[in-house]
N, C-alpha and C positions, 0 to 999 in steps of 0.2 A: 775321223781326224778330217778337215774341211776339206772341200777340193775346190782348188781352185786353177783353171788354165790362163796360160800365158795372153796376155791381147795381140793382134799380128802387129809386128813392128817393121822397119826394114833398117837391119843392121847388117853393117860391113863385114871383113873376115874376123873381125876381134871378137864378133859377138854383141859388138854395140850400137846404140843408135849414135849417132853424130852428134846431137844433141837431145838435150832431155834433162831429167832430174836424176835420173839412173847413171848417165855418165858422169856428168856432174860431180854426183856422189862415190860413183867410182873414182875418181880421181882425188876428192878432198879426204879418202880414207886411207889413201897409199900410205901417208906415213906411222898412222894406227894400227895397219895391219901390215906394215911389212914388205908389201909389192901388190901384184893384182886382187882384184877379188876372188878369193876362191868358192864363190856362189854365183849363181843366176839371181840376178837381183832384178825386181819388178817394182818398180816406184807407180805413185797415183795417179800420173799423168798418163800413162800407160808405156814409157819408154820400161827397155831392157838393158843392162849391162851385166858382162860376166860372161864365162866360159858356158856353152852350150853343153848341156850332160851333164851338171854340176847340181847341188841341192836349189831349189827354188827358194829364193826369200821373197815375200811380197810386202811393201810399207803401204800400207791403203791410206795412211793420213801424215801430214807433218808435224802430227801430235807426237808421233812413233820417234822423230828425231830430237825432239821436244826434251821428251821424256830422258832419251840418252843425252845431250848435251847437261841436265841437270843432274843426271845419276848416270855416267860412263861403267859402261860394262854393264854386267849382269844383272844388277836391279833395274836398271834404263830398261833392256832389252825385255826383261822378264814383266817389267809394267805394261811394255807396248805389246808382246804375246797375251797376255791374258785378257787382256781389253779389245783383242782381235785388231789393231791398227798394224801389228807386225802379223806376218804369219807363214810358218813353213808347210805347204801344203803336200798331200803327199803324189807326188807326180814321177814319171819315169823309172819305178821302182825305189827312189828316196822316200824314207818314213822320216820320222823327227829324230827318231833315234840314230838311224844311219845318218841324218844331217849334225844331229851334233856331236856326233862322232866323228865326224869329218874336217869339222869346225876345230875339234879340242886336236885333232891329228896335224892340223896345218901350224895352229897354232904353237904346238910341242916342234914342230919344224922351225919355224921360223921364230922360235924364240921369242915370241911376243912380252913375257914377263919382264923381260928385259929393252924394253924399248923406251927409248929418251926423245921428247920430240922437243923439235927446236921451238921457238917462239914464232918461227916462221907458220910453222905448220899448223900451230895453234891459231896463227891471226886467220891465215888462209881460209882454217874449216868453218871458223866462228864467220866470215865473210859468205862463204858457200851457204850455211846456214840462211843467214840474215835476208840471202837473195832467193830463198826457197821460202820464205814466211816460217823458221822453225824458230825463231828467237822471240823470248817473251818469258813470260809468269811459266812456271812449271804448272802443267796439267794435274788436275788433280787426283791424289791417289785412286786406284783401282776399289772398288767398293770391298773386295773381295782382301786386301790387304788389312791386315792386323792392326790394331791400334789400341797398345797396349798402355797405360800408364800406373804411373805408382813407384816404390823404391823396390828396385830391383830385387826380386823372389821375398819379397814381402807375400804374407798369405794370401791376400785379397788379389796380387797381381797374376801368383800362379794360379787363381781360380781362374781370373781371368784369362791367360795364356791358353789352359787346356779348355777354356769352352769353347774360346776359337778356335780349338782345331778338333775337340771331341763331340761337340753338341752340334753339330750338322744335322743330325737325326741317325737316329738308331735303322733306321730306315735305307739311308744313304750307304752306311756302313755294310749293312746286310748283303748290299748288291755287288760290294766288291772283296770283301773277305770270305770264307767257307761257313758252313753251318755254327762252325763252334765258335765263330768270332773271337779269333785270336789275331789280334793286330801284332806280329812280332815275327821274326824269322823262324820259319819251319826247319824239320831234318829231315832231308830228302836221300833216301838210299840209293837213288838212281834218278838221273834229269827227270826220267818221265813217270816216275811218283805224281800222283794227283796232290793237290793244293790241300785238300782234308786231309787225306793219309798223311802227306808229311806235318802236316800241324799236331797230327794225333799222337806221331812218332816224338812229335819234342816234347809234348806235355808229357809221356811216357816217360822221355829223358831225362826232363827234370824232376818228375817224381821218382822217378828210380836214385838221381846224383842226391834228392833229398833223405833217402832212402825209408819212405814213406810207409808206414804199418796203420792196421786199422785202428782207429782210438786215439792215433798221435794227432797234436793240435799243430796245427802250421796257419802260419801267417804269409798272406799275400799281398803285398805292398807295392798300389797301384798295379789292380788287380784288373781295371779294363773292363771289358764284358764279360770277364768272369772265366773265360775258357780253363785255366790254372785252375781255381777255386772250384770248379763244378767238377773236373776232370779229379783233381785229388778225391775229392768226397766220394762220386759215384765209383771210381774205379781202384782206388787205393785205402778206403776206407777210412780217408783223415777226416776230424773236425777242423775245420774251416774256419779263419776271421780274415776276411777281404778288408783293403781301404782303399776307396777312389773321392778324388775332388770334382768330378764329373757326374753330375744329377740326373743325363740322361743313362749313363752307363750304368748307375746304380736303380734305374727304373726296371732297364732292361732286366738285369741280373736278378733282381728280386720276383721279377715274372717266372723267370726261369727256375729258381728256385721250388717256387710254390707247384709249376706246372710238374716237377721230379719229384716233389716229395721229399725234399731235401731240407725242411724247414729246422729239422732238430742237427744237420749236419754243418751248413752253411749261414755264416751271418755277414754280413755285407756293410759297412759302415763310411757313412759320408763323412771323409774325417781325412787331414793332414796326415800326412807319414810322423809330420813334429810332433802331432798331438798325440800319438799312440802311446796308451800310460802303461803296458804291460810290461815288465821286466823279470827275465829270466821263468819266463813262461810258456813259449813255445817249442815243440821239440825241432821244427824246422822252419826256414823261414827263406819264401822264394820272391825276387821281385824282376818281373820281364822287362826291360827295355823302359825303365822309370828313372834310373838313375842318372838320365841325360838330363833330366828335367829338372833337378834339383839346384845344377848351378855350380859354380868354381867353388866358390867360397861358403857353400852349404854341403859339400859332401864328406865333410868331417863328422857334420851333423847327422847326415843321411846315415853313414857308416855305422856311429852310436846309435841310431835306433835301434838297426838290424842288429846290433851284435849285443844291447842291452833287453832285448825282446826273446832272443834266444836263451835257452838253459846251456849252460859249461855242456859242452862236449855235442851241442847239438849242431848243426849242418845248415849254411845260408848259400845261396846259389844266387848270383846276380848275372844276367844276360842283359848288357850291354853294348850299345855301337861305340865303336871309337873313331879317329880319325887323325892324318899323319902330322907330324909335327908336333914339336916342342909344346904345349898347352892347348893344342888342338890346331897350333897353325894361326895364319890371319882371321880365319873363320871359324871359330870351334863349334858355332853352332849350325855348321855345316853348307855356309855360304849367303849371299843377300836376300836369294831367292828363299829359301828355306825359314831363314831368321824371318822372313818379313811376311810371308805367304803361309807358310804351316805351322812352324814350333817355333815362337818368339822364345826368346833367353834359354834354348838349349846350348849345352855345355858338352863337348865331347873332347877326347886326350887319347893318346897313344894306348893301348890297353897294356902297356908295362908301368906307365903312370899310375892307372888308375889299381893296378894290383899293387901298387907302393902306399897308393892312400888307404885301400883296404888293410893291408896287414900296420899301417900307422894307426888304425882304427881299433886296435887289438883282437884281430878274426886271423887266424892261419888261415893263407890260401894254401891247398892240395892239389888243385887243378884246374888248366886254363886249357877252354878247348873252343879253338877257331872255326868260326864259320860263315866266314862271309861269303864264298862262294855257293852257299845255300841259301843266300838273301838273293841272289840274282834271279834264283829259279821262284822264289818265294813272291818277288814282287811281278814276276811274268804272271804267277798266277792270279794276280789280284788283277795285274793290264788286262788279261784273258776276260775275266769277268766284269771288270769296268767296260769294256767296248761290246759285249756282249748283251750288256744293260744299259746301253750310252742312252737312250730315249729316256729311258724311266728317271735316269739320274737327272739327266735335263729338267724334265720336268721337275723334280725336286730342287733343286739348286739353282738351275739359271745356266747358260751359256760361260759366264766370266768361271766360275769355280769349275767347270767343267775342265775347261781351259788349263786351270790352277793345276788341277787334280792329273791330268795329263801330262803337263810338261813336270811336276815331282812324280810322279811313277816312272817315267823316263828317263828324267835325271839321277831318280836313284839307285835305280838299276845300272846305270854305267857308272855310277860311284863304286859302288861294290864289284862290279867287274873288272873296272880298273887299277882298284885297290887304294881309290883315294878314301875309302872308309871302309871299316871292318866292324864284324861283330861277332863277342866272345862272351860262354858262358864259364865265370867265375866260381868255382866250390870251395868254400872254407870253413872251418869249424871254430865255433868259439872255444877256447883254452879254459884248463879250469877244472877239467873232469876226464876220463877216458870218453871217447869218440870211437865208434863201431866202424866205422870206413874200412872197407875192406883194404887191405894192402895188393891185392892183385885186382884190377878193375877191368870191365871188358868195355868199358863205354868210349 
């Protein structure tokens, strides 16, 4: 985390300089934030405003304000943060995580989502921005922001979206994930279980729920770096076919298959899920945190691919993130930051809606296992690896992407902690033949 010490200033009892950029901004934003600044604000001229002991927010350039004027709220703030025009340095016990928690709490307390601004407040804000040199054309988007074109969820656009996120490099992800390269929620028996053990437990859980036995055929839809495919083959004796549209992931898995001598048990295809040709073929199908990427209009197609690929009586397990609000609310992709910088075109919804779509697609849902609290612990493990390896990560991807990922990991942990997002394992069977799912289950 970047360390920034505030410059010496002359302050009154309110903790604000009598003149300067910070004080002018504090007054201008009062109508927008429902009162006094809840943070300590340091501006590019060295002036400071806001209460002592609060989280420090540093504005290094008028461009930070310009971004917020053009993209009010989360996106503008995120753009300014990742470029370094805005910073939230560790200071006086505050971290980015605790500062964001404080900001969310203040917003909820003041009911900011319902604030209505008067024309006078808007005019005053624009006048202040003009006086501070913050008006003008919008700054160019950060280099790390996704630039995705084409028809929504076309094959080409989906490949571009996945490439933006997953093709940073295999080494980059190896510095954040654990050795199995499982990029999905782990299964933590206790909060102190190491990340690697929690991911192994999750893979055991998935394979057990799927009822895998030696020689059974399994399809892994959206196989990532192969954690489930390799685990099912090595530890449960399954014959596995995995599909991914990320070229870097396929290269990685193919190398691991060769290293472990699994060429006769694991096949990885560079293939979109819609292009899977098999029907009534596999004994089991798993898909871990891939369904979020298919889009609302394509989810029925996704379910149909899972249904037709598995034999009648076979099991299907979908592990998928959820989001509160009908249809995922105003931002089913997770919010402007996630949608613009991390996972373009992602769609989440309440778990009940996903269960309904799976049932409507012809599968019988048998179990729904909520894992929301587990994701808080999983992301904490990723964050620890990230900070431990920060120098090498910075060498690989540069400071801007480092800041993107720090915001992504911290924000994601808070979303799961506070219940704005969830994650669930949904186990279903295909009707048409007897299934062997035990009547009494211990998971």
